[in-house]
C-alpha distance (Angstrom), angle and dihedral (degrees) to the residues before:
residue distance angle dihedral
M1 . . .
R2 3.69 . .
P3 3.80 121.6 .
E4 3.82 126.8 -136.6
I5 3.83 103.2 -114.1
A6 3.84 124.7 -149.4
V7 3.76 137.0 161.7
L8 3.83 104.4 -142.4
D9 3.77 126.5 -158.5
I10 3.88 111.1 -128.4
Q11 3.91 109.7 -154.2
G12 3.82 91.1 -42.6
Q13 3.81 91.3 -69.7
Y14 3.82 107.2 85.5
R15 3.71 139.3 24.3
V16 3.84 117.0 -144.7
Y17 3.75 128.8 -163.5
T18 3.83 111.6 -135.8
E19 3.83 136.2 -170.5
F20 3.81 116.1 -160.6
Y21 3.84 114.6 -167.4
R22 3.77 101.5 -163.9
A23 3.80 121.7 -158.8
D24 3.79 116.4 -167.0
A25 3.80 94.6 -148.8
A26 3.81 95.7 42.8
E27 3.84 114.8 110.6
K28 4.00 95.3 -169.6
T29 3.67 137.3 48.3
I30 3.84 125.3 -144.5
I31 3.84 127.7 -164.6
L32 3.81 119.9 -149.3
V33 3.82 121.0 -143.9
N34 3.80 118.9 -152.4
G35 3.71 129.0 -131.2
S36 3.80 125.0 -124.3
M37 3.81 115.0 -57.2
A38 3.83 89.7 4.1
T39 3.84 133.0 125.8
T40 3.76 134.9 -165.4
A41 3.74 88.4 -80.4
S42 3.81 91.5 71.9
F43 3.81 89.8 67.2
A44 3.76 96.7 55.4
Q45 3.88 92.1 114.8
T46 3.77 94.4 39.8
V47 3.74 90.4 55.1
K48 3.81 91.0 53.0
N49 3.84 88.5 50.8
L50 3.80 92.4 53.9
H51 3.81 104.6 34.4
P52 2.96 130.3 114.9
Q53 3.79 90.8 14.4
F54 3.66 88.4 67.3
N55 3.78 139.9 14.6
V56 3.79 103.5 -107.2
V57 3.73 126.8 -151.5
C58 3.86 123.1 -162.9
Y59 3.80 125.8 -176.6
D60 3.72 141.3 178.0
Q61 3.83 120.5 -130.5
P62 3.87 113.1 -112.3
Y63 3.87 91.3 -101.9
A64 3.80 95.6 44.6
G65 3.80 143.9 68.4
R66 3.85 117.6 -24.7
S67 3.78 92.7 -9.9
K68 3.85 96.6 63.6
A69 3.77 95.3 74.1
H70 3.84 87.8 61.0
N71 3.85 97.4 52.2
R72 3.82 136.7 69.3
H73 3.89 99.3 -135.7
D74 3.76 92.5 -146.5
R75 3.87 96.1 137.2
M76 3.71 137.9 29.8
L77 3.82 120.5 -105.9
T78 3.73 118.7 -125.8
K79 3.76 124.8 -151.1
E80 3.79 88.0 -107.8
V81 3.80 89.7 57.0
E82 3.82 91.0 46.7
A83 3.89 87.5 50.9
Q84 3.81 89.1 53.7
I85 3.74 90.8 51.0
L86 3.81 89.8 50.3
L87 3.75 91.0 50.9
E88 3.82 93.2 52.2
L89 3.83 89.0 49.3
I90 3.87 91.2 50.7
D91 3.81 89.8 54.1
H92 3.83 94.2 44.8
F93 3.81 95.1 50.0
A94 3.82 94.5 35.3
A95 3.81 88.6 -127.8
E96 3.81 123.4 -173.6
H97 3.81 97.6 -173.0
V98 3.73 138.6 38.3
L99 3.87 132.4 -164.1
S100 3.79 124.7 -167.2
F101 3.77 132.5 -170.2
S102 3.77 125.2 -152.1
W103 3.85 114.2 -46.7
G104 3.78 88.1 10.3
G105 3.74 84.7 74.8
A106 3.85 89.5 74.0
A107 3.77 94.9 60.6
T108 3.75 92.9 38.6
M109 3.75 94.3 55.2
M110 3.88 89.6 46.1
A111 3.88 89.1 51.2
L112 3.87 92.8 46.4
A113 3.75 89.8 52.2
H114 3.74 88.5 67.0
R115 3.81 86.1 60.6
P116 3.87 97.9 -130.0
R117 3.80 104.2 -146.5
R118 3.78 98.1 -132.1
I119 3.80 98.4 48.6
E120 3.83 111.7 102.6
R121 3.92 102.0 168.2
A122 3.71 139.7 9.3
V123 3.84 139.1 -163.0
I124 3.76 120.3 -153.4
S125 3.79 108.1 -170.5
S126 3.88 129.7 -170.3
F127 3.79 94.5 -0.1
S128 3.75 133.3 118.8
P129 3.91 136.5 173.7
V130 3.87 91.0 -126.3
I131 3.79 130.0 87.4
N132 3.75 97.2 -155.0
E133 3.76 123.4 -175.6
P134 3.89 97.8 -88.7
M135 3.83 89.6 49.6
R136 3.81 92.1 44.8
D137 3.81 90.7 53.2
Y138 3.77 90.8 48.5
L139 3.71 94.6 49.5
E140 3.78 96.0 45.1
R141 3.83 92.2 51.7
G142 3.79 89.2 44.0
V143 3.82 92.3 54.9
E144 3.82 89.8 51.2
H145 3.85 96.9 48.6
L146 3.82 93.0 41.8
G147 3.77 92.0 48.3
N148 3.88 89.0 53.0
L149 3.84 92.3 44.4
D150 3.81 86.9 -124.9
R151 3.74 98.2 164.3
D152 3.77 96.1 178.1
R153 3.81 94.0 57.1
V154 3.71 94.0 42.4
G155 3.79 89.4 55.6
H156 3.80 93.5 47.4
L157 3.75 92.5 43.9
V158 3.81 93.9 58.3
N159 3.84 92.3 45.9
N160 3.79 94.4 45.7
T161 3.88 95.9 47.3
I162 3.81 122.6 26.4
G163 3.83 92.1 9.0
K164 3.78 98.1 46.3
H165 3.84 93.9 110.6
L166 3.86 92.2 51.1
P167 3.91 117.1 113.5
S168 3.80 113.0 -98.9
L169 3.92 92.0 -108.1
F170 3.85 91.0 54.4
K171 3.80 90.7 47.4
R172 3.87 89.3 56.5
F173 3.75 90.9 48.4
N174 3.83 89.0 46.2
Y175 3.73 94.8 50.1
R176 3.79 93.5 46.1
H177 3.82 90.2 51.3
V178 3.83 98.6 43.8
S179 3.77 96.7 42.9
S180 3.86 92.8 52.0
L181 3.77 101.3 50.1
A182 3.80 119.2 128.9
E183 3.77 120.4 -96.9
H184 3.84 92.2 -108.6
E185 3.72 89.4 54.7
Y186 3.80 91.5 55.5
G187 3.83 87.7 47.9
Q188 3.82 90.4 54.1
M189 3.86 92.7 46.5
H190 3.86 87.3 49.4
F191 3.85 89.8 50.4
H192 3.86 91.6 49.0
I193 3.66 93.5 50.2
N194 3.73 95.0 49.7
E195 3.79 86.8 50.2
V196 3.80 90.4 55.2
L197 3.78 93.4 44.3
N198 3.80 97.1 46.7
N199 3.83 99.3 39.8
D200 3.76 121.3 70.1
R201 3.76 122.0 -133.6
D202 3.88 93.2 -98.6
C203 3.88 91.4 92.3
Y204 3.91 86.3 61.4
L205 3.72 96.0 43.1
R206 3.83 92.9 47.8
A207 3.76 87.4 53.1
A208 3.87 91.0 45.3
K209 3.71 91.6 57.5
Q210 3.82 93.4 58.4
I211 3.82 93.7 53.9
D212 3.75 112.8 110.7
V213 3.85 103.5 178.7
P214 3.74 131.1 79.8
V215 3.94 110.4 -86.4
L216 3.73 126.4 -165.1
F217 3.78 115.1 -153.8
M218 3.81 109.6 -158.1
N219 3.81 121.6 -172.3
G220 3.82 136.2 164.7
E221 3.74 121.1 -108.3
W222 3.82 94.1 -131.3
D223 3.90 93.5 42.9
E224 3.83 103.4 115.9
Y225 3.84 92.2 172.5
T226 3.72 100.0 58.1
S227 3.76 99.6 16.1
A228 3.84 128.8 -165.2
V229 3.76 89.5 -126.4
D230 3.77 92.7 54.8
A231 3.79 93.8 43.3
K232 3.81 90.0 58.3
L233 3.87 87.1 68.8
F234 3.78 83.7 80.6
G235 3.75 89.0 66.7
N236 3.78 90.2 76.1
H237 3.85 90.3 58.1
V238 3.87 110.3 29.5
Q239 3.74 103.1 71.4
L240 3.85 96.3 -154.4
S241 3.80 97.8 39.6
T242 3.82 128.9 146.9
F243 3.73 130.0 175.6
T244 3.83 138.5 -147.0
T245 3.72 131.1 -177.9
L246 3.80 119.3 -154.9
Q247 3.86 108.2 -140.7
A248 3.80 123.6 -124.0
T249 3.88 89.7 4.3
G250 3.88 134.1 119.5
H251 3.82 134.0 -157.0
F252 3.82 97.7 -52.4
L253 3.86 96.1 56.5
D254 3.83 111.4 -176.4
M255 3.84 93.9 25.5
E256 3.82 94.4 61.3
H257 3.81 103.2 70.5
K258 3.80 143.8 -26.8
A259 3.85 96.1 -92.6
A260 3.76 91.6 51.8
C261 3.75 89.1 48.3
E262 3.79 92.3 51.9
G263 3.81 91.2 43.4
S264 3.80 91.8 51.1
R265 3.83 91.8 48.6
K266 3.76 92.1 52.1
A267 3.84 93.9 46.1
L268 3.85 91.0 49.9
L269 3.78 96.6 46.8
G270 3.79 92.3 43.0
F271 3.76 90.6 54.0
L272 3.83 99.3 38.5
K273 3.77 100.3 37.1
P274 3.85 104.5 25.1
A275 3.80 93.6 149.6
Q276 3.80 90.9 65.2
H277 3.81 95.0 57.8
S278 3.66 125.2 86.8
S279 3.87 116.1 -97.3
R280 3.87 88.3 -112.3
A281 3.77 92.9 54.9
R282 3.75 91.6 44.2
N283 3.80 90.9 51.5
A284 3.78 93.7 49.6
F285 3.77 90.3 47.7
A286 3.77 92.7 50.4
Q287 3.81 91.8 48.5
D288 3.70 89.7 53.3
Y289 3.84 90.5 51.7
H290 3.68 92.8 45.7
A291 3.79 92.3 53.8
L292 3.93 91.1 50.8
A293 3.74 98.0 40.4
I294 3.81 122.6 103.7
């Protein structure tokens, strides 16, 4: 399964590395939006869960992964700019769906608030509008280590907090990646975290009220940082919101173990392609959503 690779020009300001996994029989296209410090590689399992039922698009933010060699890194990207980049990619790939992970949920919700005409459904995973105590502790320590360019502590911090339920092999890969990022990437993450700490949740909730497509919020049962309980607060603001909680799973969902991967796949396909499931499966899925919805 080899993707079609392109580096796209975004309004003459940014160059964005993209991977397009084409499926001849697929009727819809979905774009995947990375979390903080992540690259297209972090979606390897998610791509397998969605392809070939969908054409799948992955991309690296201008400051990260295979995009960073094509950009100048002379300014920080806000979530609003990341939202505009996502909107451009939605148009370029004629995408009907979008799926975000973790920090990617901020830009995705901002983009959805613009009501892109092609988008039919969206999935927001491992994201919530609340900075609870575990998340605040993680972010505050992150600001300190990033500000000091303490690569070792940044790597261990991620693995010991939001990544604590990852398999040991994934933790080693995660540490190697996070502790070897470029200085401008640490600066961007420092900027992101300060934005989160210094802005209240109202910006997300204002965006949420403008969203007019069905949105599935998916969180892990063991994720104390972006908890399923906190995510359900979006139900008061996103008109067409539904919720699912993956059992015995933390922040990284389908990366953590086989059962979580299968649970994630079923939840995604049940939400994105409900007409192709049996009526019994659809009814069970709908009952689960109804029990969790606010």
